[in-house]
C-alpha positions as semicolon CSV with decimal commas, in nm:
position;residue;x (nm);y (nm);z (nm)
1;M;5,975;-1,239;-3,267
2;K;5,810;-1,573;-3,320
3;D;5,969;-1,869;-3,142
4;I;6,204;-2,028;-3,393
5;E;6,342;-2,366;-3,299
6;A;6,717;-2,423;-3,315
7;L;6,795;-2,684;-3,578
8;N;7,074;-2,936;-3,625
9;L;7,218;-2,720;-3,905
10;P;7,461;-2,428;-3,914
11;A;7,312;-2,085;-3,836
12;F;7,222;-1,877;-4,142
13;Q;7,104;-1,519;-4,184
14;F;6,749;-1,468;-4,310
15;K;6,529;-1,172;-4,393
16;I;6,227;-1,212;-4,163
17;E;5,943;-0,959;-4,152
18;Q;5,630;-0,927;-3,946
19;H;5,297;-0,821;-4,096
20;G;5,023;-0,812;-3,837
21;D;5,039;-1,135;-3,640
22;D;5,222;-1,325;-3,915
23;F;5,595;-1,360;-3,977
24;F;5,738;-1,404;-4,325
25;I;6,076;-1,533;-4,442
26;F;6,228;-1,440;-4,776
27;D;6,273;-1,744;-5,000
28;S;6,577;-1,685;-5,221
29;I;6,467;-1,954;-5,467
30;R;6,107;-1,837;-5,518
31;K;6,217;-1,472;-5,475
32;K;5,930;-1,381;-5,242
33;N;5,824;-1,373;-4,879
34;I;5,667;-1,692;-4,749
35;V;5,467;-1,740;-4,427
36;L;5,712;-1,862;-4,164
37;T;5,581;-2,199;-4,046
38;P;5,794;-2,459;-3,867
39;E;5,821;-2,660;-4,192
40;E;5,918;-2,347;-4,388
41;W;6,189;-2,273;-4,128
42;V;6,334;-2,620;-4,192
43;R;6,304;-2,580;-4,572
44;Q;6,480;-2,242;-4,579
45;N;6,759;-2,359;-4,350
46;F;6,813;-2,674;-4,556
47;I;6,827;-2,471;-4,879
48;E;7,100;-2,254;-4,729
49;F;7,279;-2,564;-4,596
50;M;7,286;-2,716;-4,945
51;C;7,395;-2,389;-5,110
52;Q;7,637;-2,238;-4,860
53;V;7,794;-2,552;-4,713
54;H;7,769;-2,797;-5,005
55;Q;7,778;-2,549;-5,299
56;Y;7,456;-2,668;-5,463
57;P;7,357;-2,405;-5,724
58;K;7,034;-2,220;-5,639
59;E;6,956;-2,177;-6,007
60;L;6,913;-2,556;-6,034
61;M;6,662;-2,578;-5,747
62;S;6,287;-2,552;-5,733
63;V;6,072;-2,523;-5,423
64;E;5,715;-2,647;-5,375
65;K;5,697;-2,762;-5,736
66;G;5,368;-2,925;-5,828
67;L;5,371;-3,277;-5,965
68;K;5,117;-3,545;-6,034
69;V;5,191;-3,881;-5,871
70;L;4,960;-4,147;-6,009
71;T;4,624;-3,969;-5,973
72;L;4,723;-3,734;-5,689
73;Q;4,843;-3,375;-5,715
74;K;5,147;-3,327;-5,486
75;R;5,423;-3,073;-5,422
76;S;5,791;-3,150;-5,380
77;D;5,955;-2,947;-5,102
78;I;6,296;-2,898;-5,266
79;L;6,398;-3,044;-5,599
80;V;6,754;-3,017;-5,727
81;Y;6,822;-3,068;-6,098
82;N;7,151;-3,179;-6,250
83;R;7,326;-2,958;-6,506
84;Q;7,123;-3,123;-6,784
85;G;6,796;-3,016;-6,619
86;V;6,702;-3,365;-6,501
87;P;6,565;-3,412;-6,145
88;W;6,858;-3,540;-5,939
89;L;6,783;-3,494;-5,567
90;L;6,458;-3,453;-5,373
91;V;6,437;-3,309;-5,022
92;E;6,126;-3,377;-4,814
93;C;6,100;-3,133;-4,522
94;K;5,897;-3,179;-4,208
95;A;5,846;-2,955;-3,907
96;P;6,090;-3,022;-3,620
97;Q;5,819;-3,184;-3,405
98;V;5,738;-3,440;-3,677
99;K;5,918;-3,768;-3,617
100;L;6,091;-3,915;-3,920
101;N;5,987;-4,274;-3,974
102;E;5,892;-4,523;-4,244
103;D;5,586;-4,316;-4,339
104;T;5,797;-4,010;-4,420
105;I;6,041;-4,224;-4,618
106;Y;5,756;-4,385;-4,812
107;Q;5,605;-4,043;-4,887
108;A;5,933;-3,932;-5,046
109;L;5,972;-4,264;-5,228
110;H;5,620;-4,217;-5,363
111;Y;5,738;-3,891;-5,529
112;H;6,026;-4,090;-5,677
113;I;5,771;-4,277;-5,891
114;K;5,732;-3,959;-6,095
115;L;6,067;-3,783;-6,049
116;K;6,315;-4,073;-6,078
117;V;6,577;-3,891;-5,868
118;K;6,906;-4,052;-5,766
119;F;6,894;-3,920;-5,409
120;I;6,627;-3,842;-5,150
121;I;6,681;-3,648;-4,830
122;I;6,427;-3,646;-4,550
123;T;6,474;-3,385;-4,277
124;N;6,289;-3,228;-3,988
125;G;6,581;-2,995;-3,924
126;L;6,694;-3,205;-3,630
127;E;6,744;-3,539;-3,805
128;H;6,848;-3,582;-4,168
129;Y;6,838;-3,905;-4,367
130;C;6,993;-3,935;-4,709
131;L;6,896;-4,220;-4,938
132;K;7,068;-4,328;-5,256
133;I;6,815;-4,480;-5,493
134;N;6,926;-4,796;-5,670
135;E;6,744;-4,979;-5,945
136;T;6,537;-5,199;-5,714
137;D;6,586;-5,054;-5,366
138;Y;6,755;-4,778;-5,169
139;E;7,037;-4,746;-4,920
140;F;7,108;-4,493;-4,649
141;I;7,423;-4,290;-4,706
142;E;7,614;-4,085;-4,451
143;N;7,631;-3,742;-4,620
144;L;7,472;-3,531;-4,888
145;P;7,602;-3,629;-5,230
146;Q;7,846;-3,387;-5,388
147;F;7,688;-3,180;-5,661
148;V;7,878;-3,225;-5,987
């Protein structure tokens, strides 16, 4: 099987299949097999972390949702809606070898222009940063917010 990097998250069970030289992981949100890239490995593990450990409801999540930010077409990695259907939390996933820095934070904040979420999480599976968005700035918080 393809080398899958251990992440700084609990271990979860996944349905992984091989077709030719490619490996696929079943995405329980999109309900289909997705090519297993390092970033997808992080995304799928973080989805399970939010759902299994923090009880975020899968039915209020979207993955790789298209959005237009200013004049650019973008995709949000994981978007969690509140119970009223309003975007509430955005997760930006990077491959484990990608260092998290100001650029990755600014990329996620750029999506906030359109989404107006209350929380942003940036993760490469090894490091995780959670930001609470205030009216004029943001602050780092220690843990994922509790879904209510």
